[in-house]
PDB file with one MODEL, atoms N, CA, C and O in Angstrom:
MODEL        1
ATOM      1  N   MET A   1      -6.884 120.009-106.168  1.00  0.00           N
ATOM      2  CA  MET A   1      -8.118 119.806-105.445  1.00  0.00           C
ATOM      3  C   MET A   1      -7.847 119.809-103.938  1.00  0.00           C
ATOM      4  O   MET A   1      -6.815 119.312-103.486  1.00  0.00           O
ATOM      5  N   TRP A   2      -8.769 120.365-103.178  1.00  0.00           N
ATOM      6  CA  TRP A   2      -8.551 120.495-101.738  1.00  0.00           C
ATOM      7  C   TRP A   2      -8.397 119.152-101.048  1.00  0.00           C
ATOM      8  O   TRP A   2      -7.693 119.061-100.042  1.00  0.00           O
ATOM      9  N   GLN A   3      -9.036 118.104-101.562  1.00  0.00           N
ATOM     10  CA  GLN A   3      -8.958 116.780-100.939  1.00  0.00           C
ATOM     11  C   GLN A   3      -7.528 116.250-100.868  1.00  0.00           C
ATOM     12  O   GLN A   3      -7.192 115.482 -99.966  1.00  0.00           O
ATOM     13  N   ASP A   4      -6.694 116.655-101.809  1.00  0.00           N
ATOM     14  CA  ASP A   4      -5.304 116.202-101.822  1.00  0.00           C
ATOM     15  C   ASP A   4      -4.522 116.703-100.616  1.00  0.00           C
ATOM     16  O   ASP A   4      -3.510 116.111-100.240  1.00  0.00           O
ATOM     17  N   SER A   5      -4.985 117.790-100.008  1.00  0.00           N
ATOM     18  CA  SER A   5      -4.307 118.374 -98.847  1.00  0.00           C
ATOM     19  C   SER A   5      -4.983 118.016 -97.527  1.00  0.00           C
ATOM     20  O   SER A   5      -4.543 118.465 -96.469  1.00  0.00           O
ATOM     21  N   ALA A   6      -6.032 117.225 -97.575  1.00  0.00           N
ATOM     22  CA  ALA A   6      -6.793 116.896 -96.369  1.00  0.00           C
ATOM     23  C   ALA A   6      -5.974 116.059 -95.391  1.00  0.00           C
ATOM     24  O   ALA A   6      -5.267 115.132 -95.787  1.00  0.00           O
ATOM     25  N   ALA A   7      -6.080 116.396 -94.125  1.00  0.00           N
ATOM     26  CA  ALA A   7      -5.369 115.659 -93.073  1.00  0.00           C
ATOM     27  C   ALA A   7      -5.851 114.216 -92.980  1.00  0.00           C
ATOM     28  O   ALA A   7      -5.120 113.351 -92.497  1.00  0.00           O
ATOM     29  N   CYS A   8      -7.054 113.949 -93.431  1.00  0.00           N
ATOM     30  CA  CYS A   8      -7.648 112.617 -93.319  1.00  0.00           C
ATOM     31  C   CYS A   8      -7.391 111.714 -94.522  1.00  0.00           C
ATOM     32  O   CYS A   8      -7.837 110.566 -94.535  1.00  0.00           O
ATOM     33  N   LYS A   9      -6.687 112.209 -95.525  1.00  0.00           N
ATOM     34  CA  LYS A   9      -6.586 111.455 -96.783  1.00  0.00           C
ATOM     35  C   LYS A   9      -6.008 110.055 -96.610  1.00  0.00           C
ATOM     36  O   LYS A   9      -6.328 109.162 -97.394  1.00  0.00           O
ATOM     37  N   ASP A  10      -5.171 109.846 -95.609  1.00  0.00           N
ATOM     38  CA  ASP A  10      -4.599 108.522 -95.380  1.00  0.00           C
ATOM     39  C   ASP A  10      -5.149 107.856 -94.117  1.00  0.00           C
ATOM     40  O   ASP A  10      -4.683 106.789 -93.720  1.00  0.00           O
ATOM     41  N   ALA A  11      -6.130 108.483 -93.498  1.00  0.00           N
ATOM     42  CA  ALA A  11      -6.711 107.951 -92.259  1.00  0.00           C
ATOM     43  C   ALA A  11      -7.743 106.864 -92.575  1.00  0.00           C
ATOM     44  O   ALA A  11      -8.235 106.763 -93.699  1.00  0.00           O
ATOM     45  N   ASP A  12      -8.050 106.076 -91.584  1.00  0.00           N
ATOM     46  CA  ASP A  12      -9.072 105.034 -91.698  1.00  0.00           C
ATOM     47  C   ASP A  12     -10.439 105.697 -91.864  1.00  0.00           C
ATOM     48  O   ASP A  12     -10.903 106.386 -90.955  1.00  0.00           O
ATOM     49  N   SER A  13     -11.076 105.501 -92.991  1.00  0.00           N
ATOM     50  CA  SER A  13     -12.369 106.144 -93.256  1.00  0.00           C
ATOM     51  C   SER A  13     -13.445 105.717 -92.273  1.00  0.00           C
ATOM     52  O   SER A  13     -14.434 106.431 -92.104  1.00  0.00           O
ATOM     53  N   ASN A  14     -13.283 104.575 -91.622  1.00  0.00           N
ATOM     54  CA  ASN A  14     -14.269 104.134 -90.631  1.00  0.00           C
ATOM     55  C   ASN A  14     -14.383 105.103 -89.464  1.00  0.00           C
ATOM     56  O   ASN A  14     -15.433 105.183 -88.826  1.00  0.00           O
ATOM     57  N   LEU A  15     -13.315 105.839 -89.177  1.00  0.00           N
ATOM     58  CA  LEU A  15     -13.369 106.848 -88.117  1.00  0.00           C
ATOM     59  C   LEU A  15     -14.413 107.901 -88.438  1.00  0.00           C
ATOM     60  O   LEU A  15     -15.115 108.377 -87.545  1.00  0.00           O
ATOM     61  N   PHE A  16     -14.519 108.264 -89.696  1.00  0.00           N
ATOM     62  CA  PHE A  16     -15.371 109.358 -90.129  1.00  0.00           C
ATOM     63  C   PHE A  16     -16.798 108.907 -90.444  1.00  0.00           C
ATOM     64  O   PHE A  16     -17.719 109.723 -90.467  1.00  0.00           O
ATOM     65  N   LEU A  17     -16.974 107.627 -90.684  1.00  0.00           N
ATOM     66  CA  LEU A  17     -18.282 107.114 -91.074  1.00  0.00           C
ATOM     67  C   LEU A  17     -19.058 106.497 -89.920  1.00  0.00           C
ATOM     68  O   LEU A  17     -20.216 106.117 -90.087  1.00  0.00           O
ATOM     69  N   SER A  18     -18.449 106.397 -88.779  1.00  0.00           N
ATOM     70  CA  SER A  18     -19.063 105.738 -87.630  1.00  0.00           C
ATOM     71  C   SER A  18     -19.831 106.729 -86.770  1.00  0.00           C
ATOM     72  O   SER A  18     -19.486 107.910 -86.712  1.00  0.00           O
ATOM     73  N   GLY A  19     -20.855 106.255 -86.114  1.00  0.00           N
ATOM     74  CA  GLY A  19     -21.588 107.065 -85.151  1.00  0.00           C
ATOM     75  C   GLY A  19     -21.112 106.831 -83.736  1.00  0.00           C
ATOM     76  O   GLY A  19     -21.726 107.323 -82.789  1.00  0.00           O
ATOM     77  N   VAL A  20     -20.034 106.093 -83.571  1.00  0.00           N
ATOM     78  CA  VAL A  20     -19.492 105.773 -82.250  1.00  0.00           C
ATOM     79  C   VAL A  20     -18.762 107.001 -81.711  1.00  0.00           C
ATOM     80  O   VAL A  20     -17.896 107.563 -82.382  1.00  0.00           O
ATOM     81  N   ALA A  21     -19.118 107.410 -80.498  1.00  0.00           N
ATOM     82  CA  ALA A  21     -18.598 108.650 -79.918  1.00  0.00           C
ATOM     83  C   ALA A  21     -17.077 108.724 -79.905  1.00  0.00           C
ATOM     84  O   ALA A  21     -16.514 109.771 -80.227  1.00  0.00           O
ATOM     85  N   SER A  22     -16.405 107.650 -79.546  1.00  0.00           N
ATOM     86  CA  SER A  22     -14.939 107.689 -79.486  1.00  0.00           C
ATOM     87  C   SER A  22     -14.334 107.880 -80.878  1.00  0.00           C
ATOM     88  O   SER A  22     -13.304 108.540 -81.024  1.00  0.00           O
ATOM     89  N   ARG A  23     -14.964 107.312 -81.884  1.00  0.00           N
ATOM     90  CA  ARG A  23     -14.473 107.482 -83.255  1.00  0.00           C
ATOM     91  C   ARG A  23     -14.764 108.889 -83.765  1.00  0.00           C
ATOM     92  O   ARG A  23     -13.957 109.478 -84.484  1.00  0.00           O
ATOM     93  N   ILE A  24     -15.914 109.417 -83.389  1.00  0.00           N
ATOM     94  CA  ILE A  24     -16.259 110.792 -83.780  1.00  0.00           C
ATOM     95  C   ILE A  24     -15.221 111.754 -83.221  1.00  0.00           C
ATOM     96  O   ILE A  24     -14.746 112.638 -83.934  1.00  0.00           O
ATOM     97  N   GLU A  25     -14.870 111.589 -81.957  1.00  0.00           N
ATOM     98  CA  GLU A  25     -13.881 112.469 -81.337  1.00  0.00           C
ATOM     99  C   GLU A  25     -12.520 112.340 -82.012  1.00  0.00           C
ATOM    100  O   GLU A  25     -11.836 113.343 -82.216  1.00  0.00           O
ATOM    101  N   LYS A  26     -12.122 111.128 -82.358  1.00  0.00           N
ATOM    102  CA  LYS A  26     -10.855 110.912 -83.059  1.00  0.00           C
ATOM    103  C   LYS A  26     -10.895 111.578 -84.436  1.00  0.00           C
ATOM    104  O   LYS A  26      -9.935 112.236 -84.837  1.00  0.00           O
ATOM    105  N   ALA A  27     -11.994 111.408 -85.151  1.00  0.00           N
ATOM    106  CA  ALA A  27     -12.138 112.034 -86.470  1.00  0.00           C
ATOM    107  C   ALA A  27     -12.063 113.553 -86.343  1.00  0.00           C
ATOM    108  O   ALA A  27     -11.377 114.210 -87.127  1.00  0.00           O
ATOM    109  N   LYS A  28     -12.757 114.104 -85.371  1.00  0.00           N
ATOM    110  CA  LYS A  28     -12.745 115.548 -85.166  1.00  0.00           C
ATOM    111  C   LYS A  28     -11.351 116.044 -84.796  1.00  0.00           C
ATOM    112  O   LYS A  28     -10.971 117.156 -85.162  1.00  0.00           O
ATOM    113  N   SER A  29     -10.592 115.231 -84.076  1.00  0.00           N
ATOM    114  CA  SER A  29      -9.232 115.648 -83.721  1.00  0.00           C
ATOM    115  C   SER A  29      -8.345 115.708 -84.974  1.00  0.00           C
ATOM    116  O   SER A  29      -7.453 116.552 -85.060  1.00  0.00           O
ATOM    117  N   ILE A  30      -8.585 114.829 -85.929  1.00  0.00           N
ATOM    118  CA  ILE A  30      -7.858 114.892 -87.204  1.00  0.00           C
ATOM    119  C   ILE A  30      -8.289 116.142 -87.964  1.00  0.00           C
ATOM    120  O   ILE A  30      -7.449 116.857 -88.510  1.00  0.00           O
ATOM    121  N   CYS A  31      -9.573 116.404 -88.002  1.00  0.00           N
ATOM    122  CA  CYS A  31     -10.089 117.601 -88.681  1.00  0.00           C
ATOM    123  C   CYS A  31      -9.507 118.877 -88.078  1.00  0.00           C
ATOM    124  O   CYS A  31      -9.257 119.851 -88.788  1.00  0.00           O
ATOM    125  N   ALA A  32      -9.296 118.865 -86.773  1.00  0.00           N
ATOM    126  CA  ALA A  32      -8.772 120.050 -86.085  1.00  0.00           C
ATOM    127  C   ALA A  32      -7.366 120.419 -86.551  1.00  0.00           C
ATOM    128  O   ALA A  32      -6.932 121.557 -86.372  1.00  0.00           O
ATOM    129  N   THR A  33      -6.658 119.468 -87.144  1.00  0.00           N
ATOM    130  CA  THR A  33      -5.301 119.729 -87.637  1.00  0.00           C
ATOM    131  C   THR A  33      -5.272 120.007 -89.135  1.00  0.00           C
ATOM    132  O   THR A  33      -4.204 120.231 -89.705  1.00  0.00           O
ATOM    133  N   CYS A  34      -6.414 119.994 -89.763  1.00  0.00           N
ATOM    134  CA  CYS A  34      -6.492 120.045 -91.218  1.00  0.00           C
ATOM    135  C   CYS A  34      -6.483 121.477 -91.761  1.00  0.00           C
ATOM    136  O   CYS A  34      -7.191 122.355 -91.267  1.00  0.00           O
ATOM    137  N   SER A  35      -5.676 121.679 -92.772  1.00  0.00           N
ATOM    138  CA  SER A  35      -5.580 123.007 -93.390  1.00  0.00           C
ATOM    139  C   SER A  35      -6.738 123.303 -94.345  1.00  0.00           C
ATOM    140  O   SER A  35      -6.929 124.452 -94.743  1.00  0.00           O
ATOM    141  N   VAL A  36      -7.502 122.291 -94.712  1.00  0.00           N
ATOM    142  CA  VAL A  36      -8.608 122.494 -95.658  1.00  0.00           C
ATOM    143  C   VAL A  36      -9.967 122.148 -95.044  1.00  0.00           C
ATOM    144  O   VAL A  36     -10.921 121.858 -95.767  1.00  0.00           O
ATOM    145  N   VAL A  37     -10.053 122.178 -93.731  1.00  0.00           N
ATOM    146  CA  VAL A  37     -11.293 121.791 -93.050  1.00  0.00           C
ATOM    147  C   VAL A  37     -12.471 122.675 -93.478  1.00  0.00           C
ATOM    148  O   VAL A  37     -13.594 122.184 -93.589  1.00  0.00           O
ATOM    149  N   GLN A  38     -12.236 123.949 -93.717  1.00  0.00           N
ATOM    150  CA  GLN A  38     -13.327 124.836 -94.144  1.00  0.00           C
ATOM    151  C   GLN A  38     -13.810 124.481 -95.546  1.00  0.00           C
ATOM    152  O   GLN A  38     -15.005 124.565 -95.828  1.00  0.00           O
ATOM    153  N   ASP A  39     -12.896 124.089 -96.422  1.00  0.00           N
ATOM    154  CA  ASP A  39     -13.288 123.645 -97.764  1.00  0.00           C
ATOM    155  C   ASP A  39     -14.132 122.374 -97.681  1.00  0.00           C
ATOM    156  O   ASP A  39     -15.123 122.222 -98.395  1.00  0.00           O
ATOM    157  N   CYS A  40     -13.726 121.481 -96.809  1.00  0.00           N
ATOM    158  CA  CYS A  40     -14.435 120.219 -96.607  1.00  0.00           C
ATOM    159  C   CYS A  40     -15.847 120.477 -96.082  1.00  0.00           C
ATOM    160  O   CYS A  40     -16.821 119.900 -96.567  1.00  0.00           O
ATOM    161  N   LEU A  41     -15.936 121.346 -95.089  1.00  0.00           N
ATOM    162  CA  LEU A  41     -17.233 121.684 -94.511  1.00  0.00           C
ATOM    163  C   LEU A  41     -18.135 122.344 -95.549  1.00  0.00           C
ATOM    164  O   LEU A  41     -19.314 122.005 -95.661  1.00  0.00           O
ATOM    165  N   ALA A  42     -17.586 123.272 -96.295  1.00  0.00           N
ATOM    166  CA  ALA A  42     -18.374 123.947 -97.337  1.00  0.00           C
ATOM    167  C   ALA A  42     -18.851 122.959 -98.389  1.00  0.00           C
ATOM    168  O   ALA A  42     -19.988 123.048 -98.855  1.00  0.00           O
ATOM    169  N   PHE A  43     -17.997 122.019 -98.767  1.00  0.00           N
ATOM    170  CA  PHE A  43     -18.364 120.990 -99.734  1.00  0.00           C
ATOM    171  C   PHE A  43     -19.548 120.170 -99.222  1.00  0.00           C
ATOM    172  O   PHE A  43     -20.510 119.929 -99.951  1.00  0.00           O
ATOM    173  N   ALA A  44     -19.467 119.744 -97.960  1.00  0.00           N
ATOM    174  CA  ALA A  44     -20.535 118.920 -97.385  1.00  0.00           C
ATOM    175  C   ALA A  44     -21.856 119.681 -97.332  1.00  0.00           C
ATOM    176  O   ALA A  44     -22.905 119.135 -97.671  1.00  0.00           O
ATOM    177  N   ILE A  45     -21.803 120.927 -96.911  1.00  0.00           N
ATOM    178  CA  ILE A  45     -23.033 121.721 -96.812  1.00  0.00           C
ATOM    179  C   ILE A  45     -23.586 122.036 -98.198  1.00  0.00           C
ATOM    180  O   ILE A  45     -24.793 121.946 -98.422  1.00  0.00           O
ATOM    181  N   ARG A  46     -22.717 122.399 -99.116  1.00  0.00           N
ATOM    182  CA  ARG A  46     -23.152 122.696-100.487  1.00  0.00           C
ATOM    183  C   ARG A  46     -23.837 121.494-101.128  1.00  0.00           C
ATOM    184  O   ARG A  46     -24.773 121.647-101.912  1.00  0.00           O
ATOM    185  N   ASN A  47     -23.363 120.301-100.790  1.00  0.00           N
ATOM    186  CA  ASN A  47     -23.941 119.077-101.340  1.00  0.00           C
ATOM    187  C   ASN A  47     -25.018 118.481-100.436  1.00  0.00           C
ATOM    188  O   ASN A  47     -25.462 117.351-100.638  1.00  0.00           O
ATOM    189  N   GLU A  48     -25.426 119.255 -99.445  1.00  0.00           N
ATOM    190  CA  GLU A  48     -26.481 118.836 -98.508  1.00  0.00           C
ATOM    191  C   GLU A  48     -26.201 117.466 -97.922  1.00  0.00           C
ATOM    192  O   GLU A  48     -27.094 116.624 -97.825  1.00  0.00           O
ATOM    193  N   ASP A  49     -24.956 117.251 -97.536  1.00  0.00           N
ATOM    194  CA  ASP A  49     -24.558 115.997 -96.916  1.00  0.00           C
ATOM    195  C   ASP A  49     -24.733 116.133 -95.407  1.00  0.00           C
ATOM    196  O   ASP A  49     -23.868 116.659 -94.708  1.00  0.00           O
ATOM    197  N   PHE A  50     -25.855 115.654 -94.932  1.00  0.00           N
ATOM    198  CA  PHE A  50     -26.174 115.716 -93.512  1.00  0.00           C
ATOM    199  C   PHE A  50     -26.246 114.318 -92.898  1.00  0.00           C
ATOM    200  O   PHE A  50     -26.876 114.109 -91.862  1.00  0.00           O
ATOM    201  N   GLU A  51     -25.593 113.376 -93.555  1.00  0.00           N
ATOM    202  CA  GLU A  51     -25.492 112.024 -93.011  1.00  0.00           C
ATOM    203  C   GLU A  51     -24.714 112.088 -91.702  1.00  0.00           C
ATOM    204  O   GLU A  51     -24.022 113.075 -91.450  1.00  0.00           O
ATOM    205  N   PRO A  52     -24.811 111.062 -90.866  1.00  0.00           N
ATOM    206  CA  PRO A  52     -24.237 111.150 -89.521  1.00  0.00           C
ATOM    207  C   PRO A  52     -22.707 111.072 -89.431  1.00  0.00           C
ATOM    208  O   PRO A  52     -22.166 111.074 -88.326  1.00  0.00           O
ATOM    209  N   HIS A  53     -22.011 111.006 -90.545  1.00  0.00           N
ATOM    210  CA  HIS A  53     -20.556 110.915 -90.476  1.00  0.00           C
ATOM    211  C   HIS A  53     -19.909 112.293 -90.290  1.00  0.00           C
ATOM    212  O   HIS A  53     -20.562 113.324 -90.452  1.00  0.00           O
ATOM    213  N   VAL A  54     -18.630 112.291 -89.951  1.00  0.00           N
ATOM    214  CA  VAL A  54     -17.883 113.529 -89.735  1.00  0.00           C
ATOM    215  C   VAL A  54     -17.347 114.029 -91.071  1.00  0.00           C
ATOM    216  O   VAL A  54     -16.715 113.292 -91.829  1.00  0.00           O
ATOM    217  N   TYR A  55     -17.617 115.291 -91.330  1.00  0.00           N
ATOM    218  CA  TYR A  55     -17.179 115.966 -92.551  1.00  0.00           C
ATOM    219  C   TYR A  55     -16.895 117.404 -92.163  1.00  0.00           C
ATOM    220  O   TYR A  55     -17.762 118.055 -91.581  1.00  0.00           O
ATOM    221  N   GLY A  56     -15.740 117.913 -92.455  1.00  0.00           N
ATOM    222  CA  GLY A  56     -15.439 119.299 -92.106  1.00  0.00           C
ATOM    223  C   GLY A  56     -15.397 119.541 -90.609  1.00  0.00           C
ATOM    224  O   GLY A  56     -15.641 120.655 -90.147  1.00  0.00           O
ATOM    225  N   GLY A  57     -15.090 118.502 -89.856  1.00  0.00           N
ATOM    226  CA  GLY A  57     -14.991 118.639 -88.406  1.00  0.00           C
ATOM    227  C   GLY A  57     -16.312 118.622 -87.681  1.00  0.00           C
ATOM    228  O   GLY A  57     -16.366 118.910 -86.485  1.00  0.00           O
ATOM    229  N   MET A  58     -17.383 118.291 -88.380  1.00  0.00           N
ATOM    230  CA  MET A  58     -18.717 118.285 -87.773  1.00  0.00           C
ATOM    231  C   MET A  58     -19.480 117.026 -88.138  1.00  0.00           C
ATOM    232  O   MET A  58     -19.257 116.428 -89.190  1.00  0.00           O
ATOM    233  N   THR A  59     -20.384 116.634 -87.250  1.00  0.00           N
ATOM    234  CA  THR A  59     -21.297 115.535 -87.553  1.00  0.00           C
ATOM    235  C   THR A  59     -22.406 116.062 -88.465  1.00  0.00           C
ATOM    236  O   THR A  59     -22.533 117.270 -88.666  1.00  0.00           O
ATOM    237  N   GLY A  60     -23.189 115.165 -89.004  1.00  0.00           N
ATOM    238  CA  GLY A  60     -24.296 115.567 -89.861  1.00  0.00           C
ATOM    239  C   GLY A  60     -25.286 116.470 -89.154  1.00  0.00           C
ATOM    240  O   GLY A  60     -25.780 117.428 -89.748  1.00  0.00           O
ATOM    241  N   VAL A  61     -25.582 116.187 -87.908  1.00  0.00           N
ATOM    242  CA  VAL A  61     -26.506 117.019 -87.124  1.00  0.00           C
ATOM    243  C   VAL A  61     -25.926 118.409 -86.964  1.00  0.00           C
ATOM    244  O   VAL A  61     -26.644 119.400 -87.099  1.00  0.00           O
ATOM    245  N   GLU A  62     -24.639 118.494 -86.678  1.00  0.00           N
ATOM    246  CA  GLU A  62     -23.996 119.809 -86.511  1.00  0.00           C
ATOM    247  C   GLU A  62     -23.970 120.585 -87.814  1.00  0.00           C
ATOM    248  O   GLU A  62     -24.187 121.797 -87.817  1.00  0.00           O
ATOM    249  N   ARG A  63     -23.707 119.902 -88.926  1.00  0.00           N
ATOM    250  CA  ARG A  63     -23.713 120.576 -90.237  1.00  0.00           C
ATOM    251  C   ARG A  63     -25.114 121.048 -90.594  1.00  0.00           C
ATOM    252  O   ARG A  63     -25.289 122.143 -91.128  1.00  0.00           O
ATOM    253  N   LYS A  64     -26.090 120.238 -90.303  1.00  0.00           N
ATOM    254  CA  LYS A  64     -27.484 120.606 -90.600  1.00  0.00           C
ATOM    255  C   LYS A  64     -27.884 121.841 -89.804  1.00  0.00           C
ATOM    256  O   LYS A  64     -28.516 122.752 -90.340  1.00  0.00           O
ATOM    257  N   ARG A  65     -27.521 121.873 -88.547  1.00  0.00           N
ATOM    258  CA  ARG A  65     -27.809 123.023 -87.685  1.00  0.00           C
ATOM    259  C   ARG A  65     -27.111 124.275 -88.224  1.00  0.00           C
ATOM    260  O   ARG A  65     -27.716 125.345 -88.288  1.00  0.00           O
ATOM    261  N   LEU A  66     -25.847 124.141 -88.607  1.00  0.00           N
ATOM    262  CA  LEU A  66     -25.081 125.259 -89.145  1.00  0.00           C
ATOM    263  C   LEU A  66     -25.710 125.790 -90.431  1.00  0.00           C
ATOM    264  O   LEU A  66     -25.745 126.998 -90.664  1.00  0.00           O
ATOM    265  N   ALA A  67     -26.204 124.880 -91.255  1.00  0.00           N
ATOM    266  CA  ALA A  67     -26.821 125.272 -92.532  1.00  0.00           C
ATOM    267  C   ALA A  67     -28.231 125.832 -92.357  1.00  0.00           C
ATOM    268  O   ALA A  67     -28.809 126.390 -93.290  1.00  0.00           O
ATOM    269  N   GLY A  68     -28.773 125.676 -91.156  1.00  0.00           N
ATOM    270  CA  GLY A  68     -30.118 126.181 -90.894  1.00  0.00           C
ATOM    271  C   GLY A  68     -31.207 125.382 -91.553  1.00  0.00           C
ATOM    272  O   GLY A  68     -32.258 125.911 -91.914  1.00  0.00           O
ATOM    273  N   VAL A  69     -30.949 124.103 -91.707  1.00  0.00           N
ATOM    274  CA  VAL A  69     -31.937 123.218 -92.364  1.00  0.00           C
ATOM    275  C   VAL A  69     -32.754 122.486 -91.320  1.00  0.00           C
ATOM    276  O   VAL A  69     -33.634 121.698 -91.666  1.00  0.00           O
TER     277      VAL A  69
ENDMDL
END
């Protein structure tokens, strides 16, 4: 499963679930190093996950915009 290779698998999940700008940037920096970031992003969009957390290197607003919703 792609999640097993995710750069964030051992990271503090609060980084990805917070709407705090500094945490968002830290989460995105982890995503930027991830070999499966595209799989993660596709998973979030396929499941219509547009919540405000970081998934696939994007916030919910960014994923929603990308999906054209």
